[in-house]
MARKE-204471 format. One record per residue (C-alpha): residue number from 1; residue in one letter; x, y, z. Coordinates in steps of 0.1 Angstrom, whole numbers. Layout:
<rs>
@k NUM r A X X Y Y Z Z $
...
</rs>
This chain:
<rs>
@k 1 r X X -22 Y 564 Z 151 $
@k 2 r X X -46 Y 535 Z 146 $
@k 3 r X X -34 Y 504 Z 128 $
@k 4 r X X -48 Y 501 Z 94 $
@k 5 r X X -74 Y 473 Z 88 $
@k 6 r X X -58 Y 448 Z 64 $
@k 7 r X X -80 Y 441 Z 34 $
@k 8 r X X -96 Y 406 Z 32 $
@k 9 r X X -99 Y 400 Z -5 $
@k 10 r X X -112 Y 364 Z 0 $
@k 11 r X X -143 Y 379 Z 16 $
@k 12 r X X -152 Y 398 Z -15 $
@k 13 r X X -181 Y 387 Z -37 $
@k 14 r X X -170 Y 367 Z -68 $
@k 15 r X X -177 Y 384 Z -101 $
@k 16 r X X -187 Y 349 Z -114 $
@k 17 r X X -209 Y 332 Z -88 $
@k 18 r X X -200 Y 295 Z -91 $
@k 19 r X X -194 Y 268 Z -64 $
@k 20 r X X -161 Y 249 Z -66 $
@k 21 r X X -156 Y 212 Z -56 $
@k 22 r X X -121 Y 216 Z -41 $
@k 23 r X X -100 Y 245 Z -30 $
@k 24 r X X -69 Y 243 Z -9 $
@k 25 r X X -32 Y 235 Z -8 $
@k 26 r X X -10 Y 206 Z -20 $
@k 27 r X X 24 Y 194 Z -10 $
@k 28 r X X 26 Y 210 Z 24 $
@k 29 r X X 58 Y 199 Z 42 $
@k 30 r X X 48 Y 186 Z 77 $
@k 31 r X X 61 Y 161 Z 102 $
@k 32 r X X 34 Y 137 Z 114 $
@k 33 r X X 33 Y 112 Z 143 $
@k 34 r X X 25 Y 76 Z 136 $
@k 35 r X X 30 Y 50 Z 163 $
@k 36 r X X 51 Y 74 Z 183 $
@k 37 r X X 75 Y 79 Z 153 $
@k 38 r X X 78 Y 113 Z 136 $
@k 39 r X X 77 Y 109 Z 99 $
@k 40 r X X 83 Y 135 Z 72 $
@k 41 r X X 52 Y 140 Z 51 $
@k 42 r X X 36 Y 160 Z 23 $
@k 43 r X X 0 Y 170 Z 30 $
@k 44 r X X -28 Y 181 Z 7 $
@k 45 r X X -56 Y 200 Z 25 $
@k 46 r X X -88 Y 215 Z 11 $
@k 47 r X X -125 Y 222 Z 13 $
@k 48 r X X -153 Y 226 Z -11 $
@k 49 r X X -164 Y 262 Z -19 $
@k 50 r X X -202 Y 257 Z -19 $
@k 51 r X X -210 Y 294 Z -15 $
@k 52 r X X -205 Y 304 Z -51 $
@k 53 r X X -206 Y 341 Z -44 $
@k 54 r X X -176 Y 339 Z -21 $
@k 55 r X X -143 Y 350 Z -38 $
@k 56 r X X -122 Y 323 Z -20 $
@k 57 r X X -115 Y 303 Z 11 $
@k 58 r X X -92 Y 311 Z 41 $
@k 59 r X X -62 Y 289 Z 33 $
@k 60 r X X -43 Y 301 Z 64 $
@k 61 r X X -70 Y 286 Z 86 $
@k 62 r X X -64 Y 252 Z 70 $
@k 63 r X X -27 Y 255 Z 74 $
@k 64 r X X -28 Y 264 Z 110 $
@k 65 r X X -52 Y 235 Z 118 $
@k 66 r X X -26 Y 210 Z 105 $
@k 67 r X X -5 Y 217 Z 136 $
@k 68 r X X -26 Y 190 Z 153 $
@k 69 r X X -9 Y 164 Z 131 $
@k 70 r X X 24 Y 173 Z 146 $
@k 71 r X X 12 Y 169 Z 182 $
@k 72 r X X -10 Y 137 Z 182 $
@k 73 r X X -5 Y 103 Z 167 $
@k 74 r X X -25 Y 98 Z 135 $
@k 75 r X X -58 Y 80 Z 140 $
@k 76 r X X -92 Y 81 Z 123 $
@k 77 r X X -105 Y 102 Z 153 $
@k 78 r X X -77 Y 128 Z 148 $
@k 79 r X X -84 Y 130 Z 111 $
@k 80 r X X -121 Y 136 Z 117 $
@k 81 r X X -113 Y 163 Z 142 $
@k 82 r X X -90 Y 181 Z 118 $
@k 83 r X X -116 Y 179 Z 90 $
@k 84 r X X -143 Y 192 Z 113 $
@k 85 r X X -122 Y 221 Z 122 $
@k 86 r X X -116 Y 228 Z 85 $
@k 87 r X X -154 Y 231 Z 82 $
@k 88 r X X -159 Y 251 Z 114 $
@k 89 r X X -134 Y 277 Z 102 $
@k 90 r X X -153 Y 279 Z 69 $
@k 91 r X X -189 Y 280 Z 82 $
@k 92 r X X -212 Y 293 Z 55 $
@k 93 r X X -186 Y 286 Z 28 $
@k 94 r X X -180 Y 248 Z 28 $
@k 95 r X X -198 Y 216 Z 33 $
@k 96 r X X -170 Y 192 Z 26 $
@k 97 r X X -134 Y 189 Z 38 $
@k 98 r X X -105 Y 168 Z 25 $
@k 99 r X X -71 Y 157 Z 37 $
@k 100 r X X -43 Y 136 Z 21 $
@k 101 r X X -11 Y 126 Z 39 $
@k 102 r X X 18 Y 111 Z 19 $
@k 103 r X X 48 Y 96 Z 37 $
@k 104 r X X 70 Y 65 Z 40 $
@k 105 r X X 70 Y 39 Z 68 $
@k 106 r X X 104 Y 27 Z 78 $
@k 107 r X X 100 Y -8 Z 93 $
@k 108 r X X 127 Y -31 Z 106 $
@k 109 r X X 122 Y -66 Z 92 $
@k 110 r X X 139 Y -98 Z 104 $
@k 111 r X X 157 Y -122 Z 81 $
@k 112 r X X 141 Y -155 Z 73 $
@k 113 r X X 166 Y -177 Z 92 $
@k 114 r X X 196 Y -158 Z 106 $
@k 115 r X X 193 Y -133 Z 134 $
@k 116 r X X 200 Y -104 Z 110 $
@k 117 r X X 174 Y -76 Z 104 $
@k 118 r X X 172 Y -46 Z 82 $
@k 119 r X X 151 Y -16 Z 73 $
@k 120 r X X 124 Y -14 Z 45 $
@k 121 r X X 104 Y 15 Z 34 $
@k 122 r X X 67 Y 13 Z 25 $
@k 123 r X X 52 Y 43 Z 7 $
@k 124 r X X 19 Y 51 Z 25 $
@k 125 r X X -9 Y 76 Z 19 $
@k 126 r X X -39 Y 84 Z 42 $
@k 127 r X X -69 Y 101 Z 26 $
@k 128 r X X -98 Y 113 Z 47 $
@k 129 r X X -129 Y 134 Z 38 $
@k 130 r X X -158 Y 147 Z 57 $
@k 131 r X X -186 Y 152 Z 32 $
@k 132 r X X -222 Y 162 Z 42 $
@k 133 r X X -215 Y 148 Z 77 $
@k 134 r X X -202 Y 115 Z 63 $
@k 135 r X X -167 Y 105 Z 73 $
@k 136 r X X -144 Y 83 Z 51 $
@k 137 r X X -108 Y 71 Z 56 $
@k 138 r X X -87 Y 54 Z 30 $
@k 139 r X X -53 Y 39 Z 35 $
@k 140 r X X -29 Y 33 Z 6 $
@k 141 r X X 1 Y 10 Z 10 $
@k 142 r X X 27 Y -1 Z -15 $
@k 143 r X X 50 Y -31 Z -9 $
@k 144 r X X 75 Y -51 Z -29 $
@k 145 r X X 78 Y -89 Z -33 $
@k 146 r X X 93 Y -115 Z -56 $
@k 147 r X X 72 Y -135 Z -80 $
@k 148 r X X 84 Y -166 Z -98 $
@k 149 r X X 65 Y -176 Z -130 $
@k 150 r X X 47 Y -210 Z -128 $
@k 151 r X X 49 Y -215 Z -165 $
@k 152 r X X 86 Y -209 Z -166 $
@k 153 r X X 90 Y -232 Z -136 $
@k 154 r X X 71 Y -260 Z -154 $
@k 155 r X X 92 Y -255 Z -186 $
@k 156 r X X 124 Y -256 Z -166 $
@k 157 r X X 114 Y -288 Z -149 $
@k 158 r X X 107 Y -304 Z -183 $
@k 159 r X X 142 Y -295 Z -195 $
@k 160 r X X 157 Y -310 Z -164 $
@k 161 r X X 137 Y -342 Z -169 $
@k 162 r X X 149 Y -344 Z -205 $
@k 163 r X X 185 Y -338 Z -195 $
@k 164 r X X 182 Y -365 Z -168 $
@k 165 r X X 168 Y -390 Z -192 $
@k 166 r X X 197 Y -383 Z -216 $
@k 167 r X X 225 Y -385 Z -191 $
@k 168 r X X 212 Y -417 Z -175 $
@k 169 r X X 201 Y -435 Z -206 $
@k 170 r X X 210 Y -472 Z -204 $
@k 171 r X X 227 Y -466 Z -170 $
@k 172 r X X 220 Y -481 Z -136 $
@k 173 r X X 208 Y -453 Z -114 $
@k 174 r X X 219 Y -451 Z -78 $
@k 175 r X X 213 Y -424 Z -52 $
@k 176 r X X 249 Y -411 Z -51 $
@k 177 r X X 249 Y -405 Z -88 $
@k 178 r X X 216 Y -387 Z -88 $
@k 179 r X X 226 Y -365 Z -59 $
@k 180 r X X 258 Y -356 Z -77 $
@k 181 r X X 240 Y -349 Z -109 $
@k 182 r X X 214 Y -327 Z -91 $
@k 183 r X X 242 Y -307 Z -75 $
@k 184 r X X 261 Y -300 Z -107 $
@k 185 r X X 255 Y -273 Z -133 $
@k 186 r X X 250 Y -299 Z -160 $
@k 187 r X X 220 Y -313 Z -141 $
@k 188 r X X 200 Y -282 Z -134 $
@k 189 r X X 201 Y -269 Z -170 $
@k 190 r X X 173 Y -244 Z -166 $
@k 191 r X X 158 Y -222 Z -139 $
@k 192 r X X 125 Y -203 Z -139 $
@k 193 r X X 125 Y -165 Z -142 $
@k 194 r X X 113 Y -143 Z -114 $
@k 195 r X X 110 Y -106 Z -109 $
@k 196 r X X 106 Y -79 Z -83 $
@k 197 r X X 69 Y -71 Z -81 $
@k 198 r X X 47 Y -45 Z -65 $
@k 199 r X X 14 Y -46 Z -46 $
@k 200 r X X -6 Y -14 Z -43 $
@k 201 r X X -33 Y -17 Z -17 $
@k 202 r X X -61 Y 10 Z -14 $
@k 203 r X X -81 Y 1 Z 17 $
@k 204 r X X -113 Y 17 Z 28 $
@k 205 r X X -113 Y 17 Z 66 $
@k 206 r X X -141 Y 14 Z 91 $
@k 207 r X X -145 Y 49 Z 107 $
@k 208 r X X -149 Y 34 Z 142 $
@k 209 r X X -112 Y 23 Z 143 $
@k 210 r X X -92 Y 38 Z 172 $
@k 211 r X X -59 Y 33 Z 154 $
@k 212 r X X -46 Y 29 Z 118 $
@k 213 r X X -40 Y -9 Z 113 $
@k 214 r X X -11 Y -3 Z 88 $
@k 215 r X X 14 Y -27 Z 103 $
@k 216 r X X -11 Y -55 Z 107 $
@k 217 r X X -23 Y -50 Z 71 $
@k 218 r X X 13 Y -51 Z 58 $
@k 219 r X X 20 Y -83 Z 78 $
@k 220 r X X -11 Y -100 Z 65 $
@k 221 r X X -4 Y -90 Z 29 $
@k 222 r X X 33 Y -102 Z 30 $
@k 223 r X X 22 Y -135 Z 47 $
@k 224 r X X -3 Y -141 Z 19 $
@k 225 r X X 23 Y -135 Z -8 $
@k 226 r X X 50 Y -155 Z 10 $
@k 227 r X X 79 Y -138 Z -9 $
@k 228 r X X 84 Y -103 Z 5 $
@k 229 r X X 117 Y -88 Z -5 $
@k 230 r X X 144 Y -91 Z 21 $
@k 231 r X X 170 Y -68 Z 37 $
@k 232 r X X 201 Y -81 Z 54 $
@k 233 r X X 207 Y -118 Z 46 $
@k 234 r X X 231 Y -146 Z 50 $
@k 235 r X X 234 Y -176 Z 27 $
@k 236 r X X 209 Y -195 Z 48 $
@k 237 r X X 184 Y -167 Z 44 $
@k 238 r X X 190 Y -166 Z 6 $
@k 239 r X X 184 Y -203 Z 4 $
@k 240 r X X 152 Y -200 Z 24 $
@k 241 r X X 141 Y -172 Z 1 $
@k 242 r X X 147 Y -195 Z -29 $
@k 243 r X X 126 Y -221 Z -12 $
@k 244 r X X 98 Y -196 Z -6 $
@k 245 r X X 98 Y -186 Z -42 $
@k 246 r X X 97 Y -223 Z -53 $
@k 247 r X X 67 Y -229 Z -30 $
@k 248 r X X 49 Y -198 Z -40 $
@k 249 r X X 49 Y -198 Z -78 $
@k 250 r X X 25 Y -171 Z -90 $
@k 251 r X X 11 Y -153 Z -119 $
@k 252 r X X -1 Y -117 Z -113 $
@k 253 r X X -36 Y -132 Z -111 $
@k 254 r X X -26 Y -155 Z -83 $
@k 255 r X X -10 Y -127 Z -63 $
@k 256 r X X -42 Y -105 Z -67 $
@k 257 r X X -64 Y -134 Z -55 $
@k 258 r X X -42 Y -141 Z -25 $
@k 259 r X X -43 Y -104 Z -14 $
@k 260 r X X -80 Y -103 Z -20 $
@k 261 r X X -86 Y -131 Z 5 $
@k 262 r X X -61 Y -117 Z 30 $
@k 263 r X X -76 Y -83 Z 30 $
@k 264 r X X -112 Y -97 Z 33 $
@k 265 r X X -100 Y -115 Z 64 $
@k 266 r X X -84 Y -84 Z 79 $
@k 267 r X X -107 Y -66 Z 104 $
@k 268 r X X -116 Y -30 Z 100 $
@k 269 r X X -118 Y -31 Z 62 $
@k 270 r X X -149 Y -19 Z 44 $
@k 271 r X X -136 Y -24 Z 9 $
@k 272 r X X -105 Y -23 Z -12 $
@k 273 r X X -88 Y -19 Z -46 $
@k 274 r X X -58 Y -41 Z -52 $
@k 275 r X X -33 Y -37 Z -80 $
@k 276 r X X -3 Y -59 Z -85 $
@k 277 r X X 24 Y -52 Z -110 $
@k 278 r X X 49 Y -79 Z -121 $
@k 279 r X X 79 Y -62 Z -138 $
@k 280 r X X 85 Y -90 Z -162 $
@k 281 r X X 120 Y -103 Z -167 $
@k 282 r X X 110 Y -123 Z -198 $
@k 283 r X X 90 Y -95 Z -215 $
@k 284 r X X 97 Y -58 Z -220 $
@k 285 r X X 62 Y -50 Z -205 $
@k 286 r X X 46 Y -56 Z -171 $
@k 287 r X X 19 Y -80 Z -161 $
@k 288 r X X -9 Y -64 Z -141 $
@k 289 r X X -39 Y -76 Z -122 $
@k 290 r X X -65 Y -57 Z -102 $
@k 291 r X X -93 Y -67 Z -78 $
@k 292 r X X -120 Y -48 Z -59 $
@k 293 r X X -143 Y -57 Z -31 $
@k 294 r X X -169 Y -38 Z -10 $
@k 295 r X X -186 Y -50 Z 21 $
@k 296 r X X -218 Y -32 Z 9 $
@k 297 r X X -218 Y -55 Z -22 $
@k 298 r X X -206 Y -86 Z -3 $
@k 299 r X X -218 Y -83 Z 33 $
@k 300 r X X -220 Y -120 Z 39 $
@k 301 r X X -183 Y -126 Z 36 $
@k 302 r X X -174 Y -99 Z 61 $
@k 303 r X X -200 Y -111 Z 87 $
@k 304 r X X -189 Y -147 Z 86 $
@k 305 r X X -151 Y -145 Z 79 $
@k 306 r X X -138 Y -113 Z 94 $
</rs>
């Protein structure tokens, strides 16, 4: 008895001939390789349906192609290869292919002073598309840092000055008395407010890159901010963190500008969108700043500074 031929409904002609921009699957559970580490990820995969008469695409072909992401370390070249296979498996149907990978990096970060170290997670997304033979890769990274308000710091210093003037009015001032006053609660009567803040970086990568520069970009961004949140700490580390906050007072506008310059100086970047969110401890709302840059609009900076 001959096996029955299974029906292919997707190959039928659509009753309403109309092209579609994107058809595929979202939230596919998949392990991916990044720098030799296997990370749990959720993947969105799709193609355009340019043949409006076709009923649908072949989603199983996209799904099976994703096996490559389990076997090879993520790179722009691998992403382009996967997207090209999406299109090859949909010849005559699709002209564009899309891929999004959502995961979390787990990086071990050293303490500021002591030999301690601990783990931090960094949400990361990689988006790639192959559209009319043009390949694009976008890397999204989120990181946490501390921000101390410059205005609050200035107001606190003024209160400390006033308290000093009151306590030492008509008194002979010597170094021992001043040191004791500075070290007592009655001396430092006010402290500036700070908050945990978030930087969201959306980076357009050069398609010639052999590897994803995610760790270098994280390091550059955290160095520019100067106050990345810590993991395991001793008191010496906490003191060093307080010093770092005092030397890096910043509004959200300052943080956005620092990151703008740091990303412009990072090789392999064609453009970016930066969004910083300071979760205010003074207000019940957040302070937010955004910045964009494109090499196409500002080619001179990239050629002379990157």
